[in-house]
C-alpha atoms as one frame of an Amber mdcrd trajectory, in Angstrom:
protein
 139.042 112.480  70.157 135.712 111.177  71.529 133.284 113.721  72.994 133.623
 112.168  76.474 137.401 112.682  76.518 137.104 116.238  75.200 134.633 117.104
  77.973 136.793 115.513  80.703 139.847 117.372  79.389 137.928 120.665  79.412
 136.704 120.053  82.977 140.272 119.371  84.154 141.672 122.429  82.364 139.022
 124.763  83.806 139.485 123.256  87.286 143.191 124.052  87.026 142.526 127.604
  85.821 139.877 128.243  88.503 141.963 126.595  91.263 139.330 123.910  91.893
 140.504 120.613  93.394 138.537 117.990  91.492 137.546 114.665  93.015 137.874
 111.619  90.721 135.572 112.211  87.754 133.093 109.343  87.576 129.750 109.206
  85.790 128.012 109.084  89.196 129.719 112.218  90.574 127.199 115.025  90.917
 128.082 118.296  89.230 127.813 119.979  92.636 130.523 117.649  93.977 132.984
 118.813  91.286 133.493 122.041  93.217 132.626 124.114  90.136 130.665 127.301
  90.708 128.297 128.880  88.185 131.166 130.762  86.496 133.177 127.561  85.996
 130.130 125.839  84.462 129.493 128.837  82.200 133.115 128.702  81.033 132.814
 124.936  80.479 129.632 125.184  78.387 131.073 128.093  76.353 134.339 126.243
  75.662 132.520 123.071  74.713 130.300 125.049  72.344 133.447 126.478  70.703
 135.106 123.041  70.587 132.136 120.854  69.658 129.999 123.433  67.860 126.932
 122.757  69.987 125.252 123.764  73.260 122.690 121.055  74.080 121.168 123.225
  76.796 119.916 125.881  74.355 118.790 123.526  71.566 115.569 122.489  73.260
 113.172 124.335  75.510 112.481 121.307  77.713 116.104 120.413  78.525 116.951
 120.319  82.203 120.502 120.827  83.390 122.082 117.451  84.230 122.797 116.293
  87.784 125.866 114.105  87.261 129.017 114.047  85.148 127.543 111.113  83.211
 124.307 113.030  82.508 126.350 116.068  81.404 128.450 114.006  78.990 125.387
 112.197  77.600 123.728 115.567  76.917 126.571 116.288  74.469 126.820 112.736
  73.107 123.082 112.612  72.351 122.842 115.858  70.359 121.429 115.043  66.926
 123.946 115.580  64.140
């Protein structure tokens, strides 16, 4: 399964578990607009690290946390193999 679909699936699963009503997930949607709090994002990053074997936000010291769903997905898609 492509990284993008794995991330979207994880977002939807965590939203369900955390009782968050997600708006439609588009690349332009800001992470703030997802309704996720810091705990939900921590769970998401931890699950994706378990699933994908990488945390792009700890690989580099100059990485800034993304603003949109598209930026978030690209952070995982652009991790060097």
